[in-house]
N, C-alpha and C positions, 0 to 999 in steps of 0.2 A: 877297658872300653865300656862306655855306657850303653845300656839297652836301647833299642829303637823306641821312639815315642809311640804311644798308643795310636792306632789308626782309626779309632772309633770314638764316638762321644760317650764319655763316662758320666754316670749319674750320681757321683758322690754327693753333690749338693742337694740331690732330691731325696736322699734316703729318709730324712726326717718327715717329709710330707707326702711321699709317693703313695702310700696306701690309702690316704684320705683323698688325694686329688685324682687318683686313677681308679678308685672304688674297687679295690681288689677283692672285697668280700661280697660284691654285688651278685644278683641272680644271673646277670649276663655272663659274668666271669665263670660262674659255676657251669652254665650251659656250654661255654666254650671248652672248658676242661672235659666235659662229657663228650663233646664232638671229637676233640683230639684223641681221647682215650679210645673211642670207637674205631679210629683208624690205626691204632697201635696194638690191637689184639693180636697175640701170637708173636709179637716182637720181643726178643729177650733183652736186648740192651738198647736203651734209648738215650739220646743226648738232647738236652735243652740248651739252646744258644741264647744267651741273654736272659737268664732266669729272673733277674731283679730280686724282688722280695718273695718270690715263690708263689705268686697268685695261681699259676697253672701247675707248676712243678709239685707243690705240696699236695695238691688234690690228686695228681696222678700217682704220687708215692702212696697216698692213702688207698688208692684203688689197686695197689699191688704191682705197679710197673717198676721194673729195675731201671732206675734213672741215674744219670750223671748230668751235672749242670755246670755251665760256665757263665761268668759275668766279668766285665771289666772292672766293676766297682766293688771294692771290699766293703765299704759302708752298706751297700745294698745287700751283699751276702750276709753281713752281720745282722741286718734287719730280718732277713729270711730265717736265720738261726733263732732270733728272738721269737718270731711268729711260730716257729716249730717247737717251742717249749724250752729253748736253751741249748739244743744240740742239733747237729746236722743229721737229718734222717736219710740223706743220700750224699754221695760224693760231690763236693763243691770245689770248683777250680777257678781261680782268678786267671782269666785269659781273654785275649782278643779273638773275635770270630774269624779274623783274617790270618791268624797264626795259631791254630789249635795244637795243644801239646799232646796229641794222641797219635797212635800208630795207624797206618792205613787199614781201613776196613774194621775199625774197632766197634762200630755200632750197627744195629739193624735198622735204625731210624733216627731222625733228628727233627726238631721243630723249633720255630722261632716266632715269637709274638711281639710285634712292635719293636723290631730290632733293625731291619735292613735300612730303614730311613735314617738311622743314626750312624751309618758307615759310609763315609765319602766314597771309598772304593769298594762298594758293596759287591761287585762281581767277584772280588777276591774271596769273599766269604763263601760263594758258591763253589769256587775251586776247592776250598777246604771241605765243604760238605761232600762233594763228589769223591774226595779222597778218604774221609773218615767213615763214611757210610758204605756198608757192604753192597755189592751188586744185588739187585733185586730189592733193595731197601726203599724207604720212602722219606721224603722231606716235606714237612707241613709248614706253611707260612701264613701268617696274618700280617700284612704290611701295616694295617691300621690307617687312620686318616682323619682329617678334619671333617666335622659334620657340616653339611651344607645349611644355608639359612642365615639367620642373623649373626651367628658367630663368624661365618665366612665373610660377611659384609664388614663386621668390625675389624677383622684381621686385614682386609684389603685397605680399609681407611687408615688403620694403624701403619701399614706399610707405606702408604702415600705420605703420611706425616713424617715418618722416619726417613723416607727417601731411599729405601732399599727393599728388595724382594724379601719376604718372610716365608721361608720354605725349609724343609728338613735338610740336614747336612748330606744325607745319602739319597736313597731311592725315593722318588716323589710319592706322596700318599696316593693310594689307589692305583698306582701305575703297574698293574699286573701285566700289561702288554710288554713292557720292558723286561720284567722279571721272567715271563714265559720265554722270551727270545734268548735271554742270557742262559737260563737253565737248559734250553734246548741244545745249546752248544756242548753240553755235557751228556747229552742223550736223555735228559730227564723229560718225561712226558707229563704235562699238566692235567690235573682234574680239579674242577671247582667243586668244593663240598657244598652241601645244602646251605644257603645263606640263612643267617639268624636274624630275623626281623625284630627290631627293638623299638618300642614306643615308650616315651617317658616325658617328664616335665623337667625343664632346667630354666635357670634364670640367667640373664646376661650379667647381672650383678656378680654372680659367682665367677663367671668367665673373666670379667674385668678385674676382679680381685686376684684371680690367678695370674693375670698379666702384671698387675701391680707387684705381686710377690715373686715374680719371675719364675713361675713354676713350669713354663713350657720351653722345651729344649730349642725350638725354632727361634726363640727370642734371646738365647744365651749369648750369641755373638754381638748383640746390640749393647752398647754402653748403657749403664743404668740411667744416666742423665738424659740420654736421647729417648729411652723407653718411657720414662716417667713424664717427660715433656710432651711426648706424643699422646700418652694416655690422658693427660689433662685436657687435651683438645677433643679426643675421641669420646670420652665419657659423656660430656653434655650432648655431643652430637648423637650418640646412641640413644640417650634418653629422649631426645627430641624426636628421633625417627621411630623408635620402637616402644616408647612409653616407659612406665616405671621399671627401673632396672631389676628390682627384686621380685617382679611379678613372674610367677611360673609360666613358661611357654611350652607348648607341646613340641616335641622333637621326635622324628621318626627316621630310622636309618637301618641299613643292613650291615651286619658283621660278616665279613667274607674271609674264608680260609681257602687256600689252594693246597692240593696235594701234588707232589712231583715224584713220580715213580722212576727209580733208577733202573737202567738196563739190567736184565737178569743174567745175560751171558757175559 
């Protein structure tokens, strides 16, 4: 009998460009790792769900946390090992977040960064978190999301040209209201951690090149021909509306993490 198919979006195709396109070595990523670490002080066993190439996990390991990590994509885990110097510095397991291969109460805490939007049946991942994290533990989440402004306008125009909604496969970006409600069914109490304000410059040209190279998971269900045909229309429209595409433009946004405290009793 064959195994059940994965229930989440795997990032095999992104392993070669993920670190560049997601800026895993950025100052913002370092600050996120510090924020997560501050919430995990005193936790002996920690699980990272969807570790990817280890942007957060490797930093937490260096900080002395006892970490185990899962990811659906073996190429991404392979890239993590490369970044770690050629060996796994903590246990790595290929697994789906909705079917974790761990016993009940195996961990004191878990965290997930940019993961729940990739899981169509994302509440099933919360079922698993409530099972593998011990009573009194904590679950930390950053849903991630699209930055408002010109990029959002470009995505909306691209969707109009393609003729379909362009959204993540799972939990909608920034939809902490739905996440809070689902977590509450397992007795998890939400706490918003201090938001991290980010100001930087980006160009629409880089964003459009990412669309051309099919780097964004919300575009993967779209056939290449449809994506490139729509881009051919959107690119001159964007230049006409926003000016030179490679001109740096100021961008400001908040990185938001939620902590969910599991019942103690």
